[in-house]
N, C-alpha and C positions, 0 to 999 in steps of 0.2 A: 564727098565735100559738104560742109555744115551748109545750108540755107541760109538766105537771108531772110529777115522778119521786116515788114514795112508798117509804119503805123503812121496814120495821118493825123497831124495836129490842126483842127480848126484854129485853135489857138495854142501859142508854144509859150510858156513862160520857163526860159532856159535857166533862170537862177540869176540873171542880169538884166535881162530886158524881155519884152513882149514881141513877138512874131505872130503872123497869121497865115494860114492855111501852107503847111508846110509837111514834107514827108520825111520821116526818119527811118534811115536803114540800119539795122542792127545785124552784127554777124559777129561769130566768135566772144560774145558777151561785152561786145564795144559797139558805140555808135560810129558807123562808116561813112555815113554821110546825114546832112540834112538839107533837102532841095526844096525849092518853092512849089506849090501846086500839090494836087493829090496824084500819088503814083496808082495805077489800076491793080497793082500788087496788094496794095493796103487794104486789109479787110477789117481793122480797127479804126476807129476814129473816135477824137473828143478833143477835150482840153488837156494837154500834157505839161507836167511839171516834173522836177527831179525828183527824187525819192527823198523823204524828209530826214533829217539827223535830229536827234535829241545829243545836245551836248553835255547832258548831266543828270544821270540815271543810276538807278539801283536795280533795275529790272533784272530777274531770274535770282536776285540775292535776298529780296524779302517778297515773297511768292503769294500768289491770290490763292485762297481757300486754306493756307496753312497759318497757325497761330504765330503770334509774335516773339514766342519763345523759338522757333524755327528760323527766323530771321538772321542772314548771314552778314549783316553790314558793318558791325564794329566787331573787333576782339578787345577784351578786357584786361589784355595781360600787360601791356607797355604802352606810353605814349608815343614812343618813336617806333614805327615799324615798315621800313622802307620795302621790305621784300615781298610783303604780301600780295598776292595776286588776286583780285577780285574774280577773275574768269574761274577760278578755283572753286567759287562760292556758288555759281551758275547752275541752276539746273533747266534746262531748256523745255520742260514740260511746263512751266510756268504758263498759265493760259494768257498771262498778259503778253508775250510775244506774238500768238496770234492775232491779238486785238490790235497790236501797235501796227502790224502790217495791214490788216483790214483798213486803216486809216492813213496808210502811206508812210508811217515812219521805220524806215528799212535800216537804220544804223542807231547805236546808242553808243555814248562813251559811259562806261560804266567805272565804280571806283567804291572804295570804303566809304563808310558814313563819315560823320565828324565828330565822334567821340574822342577822337586821339590827335595829337598835334600833327603827326604825319601817319596816317593811316594805311598807307601801302600804294601800289602801283594804279595807275589808270590805263583803261584798255578801250580802244575803239572796236566793237564786234558787229557783227553781221546778225540781226534780229531774226532773219530768215534762215539762219543756219540749224542744221538737225540737232546737231550736238557741240559740245564745246572745241571740239577736234578741227571743227569746220568755221568756227566763229571769228577767230582774231583777225583784223584790218590791219591795226595797228598799235604797237606798245608806246602809249601818248606819253606818259610822264609819271607825276605821283600827286597823290590827293595830301593836302595840308588842312588845318582848320584852325581859326582863331576865333575868340569871342567866347560866349556862353557854353557852347557844347564842350569843347575840352576842359574847362574848368569846373564843370558839373557833374565830373564822373569820378568824384574824390573816392566813393565806394568800391571802385575798380582796383585792379592790382597795378604793381610798379609805383613810380613817383608819380603823384597826381596832387599837385597843388592845387588850392580851393580859390586862387585869384588870378586875375588875367596877369598882374604882375609876375606871380610865380610860375605860370606855365611860359610865359613869353622869356622870364628868365633861362629856365631849363632848356627852351628851344635854342636859344643862342648860345648856350654853353655847349650843347651838343655839336652845334655848328662849330663855334672856336675849336673845341677839340680835336676834331676830325680834319682841321684845315692847319691847326698846330702840328698834328700827328704827319701830315702830309710835307710839312716843310722840315721836319725833321730828318723823316725818312730821305727826303731828297738831299738832304746836308750829307747824310751819312753815303747815299750814292755817289754824291760828287766828290766825296774823299776818296772811296775805292777807286771811282773812275782815274782820279789822280794818282794815286798810288800804282795803278796798273800802267800809266801812261810811263812811268820812270821805270818800269822795268822794261830795257831794253834788249834783255837776252833771250825774251821770249819768242818761240815761233808764230807764225801767223796763226795756225792753228790752235796752237794752246792759249793766244791772246783771245780769239774770237769765242773759247771755250770759257773763259774766265768772264767775259763780257756777258755771255748769255746767263752766268750764274749770278752775276750782280744783279742782272734785268730780273732775275727769277725771284732772288730774295727781296727785291723792293716790291715786287707785285704781292708776296705772301705776307707781307707787313700788314696789308689791309684785308679786314674782314668783308665779307660780303655786304653788310651793312654800311662798312666803311664806304666801299667802292659804289653803292649807289647814292650815298649823300654827296660824294663828290660829283657824282653826275649830276645832281641838282644844282650843287653850288658852284660849278664850273659852266653851268648853262646847257651843258649836253642833252638834258632832258627839263621840261618846265613842270611848273607847281601849279596845280589847280587849286585855289586856296580858298575854302569857306569862309565868308566873312559877312556879316549883315550891318551892324551899326556904324555910324560914320567914323567915330573915334577909332574903332579895329581898322576901319579902311585906311585911316592915318597910318596906324602903326604898320600895315601891309606895306604901304610905299615907302616906309622907313626901311623896312626889312629888305625890301627889293633893292633899295639903294645901298644899304650895307653890304649886300653880299652879293650883288649882280646878277639877281634871280631872273628868270623868264618866267613869269608868270601871268594867270589870269585871275580876276576878282570874280568869285563864284557867288551868286545871289545878288549881293548889295540890296537887299529887302527893305532895310530901314533906312536908306538914304534918301532923304527928304529936301535936301539941297543941291542946288545943281552945280554948284563950285566943286562939290566933293566928286562929283562924274568928271568935273572938267579937270580935276587933281590927276585922275587916274587916267584921262586922255593925255594929259601933258606929259605924264611918265611912261606912255605908250604899253599900258597894262589894259589889254582887252577884258571886257566883262560878259560873262555868262549869266542872263538876268532871269530872276524867276525862283520858284514857280510862282506863276501867277493866276489867282483864282482860289489858292488854297486857305485854309482858316490861320489867322495871325494868332500862333497858340502859345507864344511866348514873348517876354518883354521885350526881346530882341526885335520884335516886329511890331512895335506900337504906332510906328509911324507909316507902315507900309500901307500904300494906296494906289489903287489903279491908275490914278492920274499922275504918279510919280514917272511914268512912262513919258510924259512929255518932257519931263526934266533931262531923262537920258537923252532923248532923241536930240534936244537942243544942245547937247554939251559937247557935240564933236565926238565922244567917245567910240570906239570901236565895241561892238556888242552883237552877241548872239543870245539864242533862248535855250531853256531847260524846261524839263517838267520836273525834274528830282523823284521821278517815279520811286515809289508809290505815293508821295506827298501829292500830286495829280498824277493821272493814269498817263502813260506814255501815249496812249491812243487821241488824248487830249492835247497834244503839242500844237496841232493849228488852231485850235480854239483860244490858245494865248494872243495870238496876232490880232485878235479883236481891239485889245487896249492900246495897240499902237495906232490901228486903223481910226480909232475913235478920236485920238489926238492929230488925225490929218496924214499918216504914213499912207502913200501909195500902194496898191495892189504889187506890183512888181518887187519893191522894196521888201514889202512884209514876205511874201514869198521866200524872198532872197535872205533872209533872216534865218529862216529854217532848213536853207539848202546852203547857198554859197557861204553867208557869214561863217556858219557854224563849222562848215568844212575848213574854212581858211584858219579861223582860230585851233581847231583840231589838227591842222597840219595835212590834212588828207585831199585837200583842193586838187590835188594833181589829178586825180582819177574821178572823184565823187562831187555832188553838191552842184555841178553845172552841166548842161547839157550841150555836147559840141563833138566834131568828128573826134576820134580818137579817146574819148573820154568812156567812162565804164556804164554801161545801159541798163542804169537802176533809175528808173523811172513810174509815172504814174500818168494812168489814162482815166481822166474825171468825166462824169456825166453831165457837168456843169461849171460853172465859177469855182474854183478850189476854195474861193474864201466865201461862198455863200453856204449858209447853216444847213442845207439839205443835201449838197453835193458830195458825193462818195467816188472814190477813185475805183471804178468798175474793173480795171485791170492793172496788175501790180508787176512791174517787171523787176527781178532783182540780177543785175549782173548778165543780161541776157536771157534770164530763164523767167517764164511766168510762174510766179508763187500764188497769185489769185487772179482768176478770171483767163484772158486769152483763148485761143481756139487754133484747132490743127489747121483751118484753112490760112490763118495769119501767118503760117509757114512758106508760104508759096515762094519759091525760088524767082 
């Protein structure tokens, strides 16, 4: 039988609140109990938090020590490529994974870059995986992009309008085409079902056979690209939509309303009026904010400023944080919290941004992002306050196994 591991939390930031003097019992990869006081079986002690989650990253796709020509963030063939899987462009020997784990970032939501209107899928992965076969936690949805980036790629292949009005028209035309096709095919199916219902002389077996044929013909009308787009357009999968400038944020809101999309606004780095954040909040569009602390290297970021975090905090919007690795390193996710602490955010809420909030927005909060009985045992044992500059997670546990630190004596039953 697997033995329990006991960890003493002098302070426990569970992702929602702060508790003192607790013992966490871990067994079979999950937390089985959290009790008051220190168990005699606990050989590790420190300040405990959930493992951190980076909600927007290109880790493993744009790799340390490799030239930019080897990066696998964007395909240059088409503007709309819903089937591209970013996990197929990850190499787990990227040293950024090891550094991320050193600083407690155990999970990342990876995705294609923003050179295309719809670049492919988004995947929540385990940074501690040995290879891609062990990495996938969740197929999250799709990556879309608005603004300067997809209009700046007219030198790439496929239809490449050079204005925002052109790329937005291209996007809506493709959406309308697949929705129109779905309606036409549904009408054809309805007619065939009506004709089948009129055939009273068929045996039940023959009727079932013809019904199965009609269903199969319906499914075959849609290409894999069509089916992926319909998953997006019917809200079965969400879109993470790259957007910086305020006018493009307004278009994002209009797009979400027109097509009924489930979406998050990714970046919003050039939003400098609180009312824009408030509009996103009013339309139930969460924000993955950042990257914070990077150089504003393009015109889309001329209004970016660390103090804009205060506007976001005041707006009432739901938000989490990203690194956009390698724009800033995944290992620096914790450092982004200082901009919110400067503006008066409390420590509990700050740690919640990179744990509970990111997990909730990504739809993985049923298992990670919060430390409680029944949840996955992905946690960090710090040698001090996790928001102090010199603090480090001395022990890193990923789904019940130590990937940094730990000791044999900690496994006493």
